[in-house]
C-alpha positions, 0 to 999 in steps of 0.5 A: 422395364425389366421384370425379375422372375423367380424360377421355383419348384421341387427337385428334379422337375426341370428347373435347370432345363427350363432355365437353360432353354429360356436364357441359353445359359448353362447351369453350374452343378446340375445333377439328378438329386435334390440340393444339387444347386446351392448358389442361385443361377442368374440369367437374362431372357431375350424379351426382358431382364428377368432373373431366375432363382430357385426354391426347394421343398423345405426352404422355409425351414432352412433346408438346403440353404433354403433361407438364402434362396428365399431372400432372392425370391422376395426380390422378384416380381413374379414367381414361376413354378416349374411343375413336372408333368412328364413321365420319366423313370430315369429321373427320380421324383422327390415325392416318388410319383408325378403329380404337378398339382400336389407339387404346386401345393407343396411349394405354396405351403412352403411360401405360406410358412416362410411368410408366417415366420417373417411375420412372427419375427416382426411381431416379436420385435415390433414396438407400438409407439404410435397410431401407425405402428399400432395399425401395422401390428393389426394388419400383420396379425390379420395377415397371420390369421389368414395365412394360418388358414392357407389364404394367400396375402394376394387373396386378402381384401385389404385397403390401400392404406393396409397394403401400403403398410405391408408393402415393404415386407415383400410377402412371397404369397403376395406375388403373382404366380405362373404355372410352367408345365414341363411336359413330354408333348402330350396334352393329356399330361397337362390337362388336369393342371391346366383346369386346376390353374383356370379354376384358381385364376393362375396363369398357365404355360405349357413347355415341352423342355426336352422336345424343345431342346431336341428341336434346337439341335435339328438343322434348318431343313429338318425343322422345316420338314417337321413343320 
């Protein structure tokens, strides 16, 4: 069964390069500055049928047409956060330094804010007419209270009934997360992020995108010689 994957991350962390490596599809409007890509790119990986979208810092407040990106991300089954772990002076980092854990927490906060805004809009419109709508309101308020404490929807101990009531909201913080560490090939670049992910039960996958791209350009003989 096809699985949709949302590829998210701060500007200039390697989302476009990762997208190309995974799907073998070129990115339109790629550039070394924030908000270079407006329309989401969609590609298909050989192993399944995931669709890769993008999210940028500020999306929850509409920065850089972020709300449009969020609408795509809400439809995915898995959020894959691309985190920059490689040092590269020529590629400007939006936060001025390389710190994948900080970047992860920035995006997580954006997802939390997006879910909070969604709940706020719903509660303003929700009219309690019966027991079900009353229960839905109570669950939304519970989720809201916990999100304000930075507790994700996926971390809440909800009953089966409560989960069913909010299923249609497709909360961003209720989706499984994969950490895709884009590094230069040295283990020390990703060790801290790996340990951080393990402590929080997050799936972790290191990928040296630049090195893999260089390997693609080698001949069969050269690849065999390098092992």
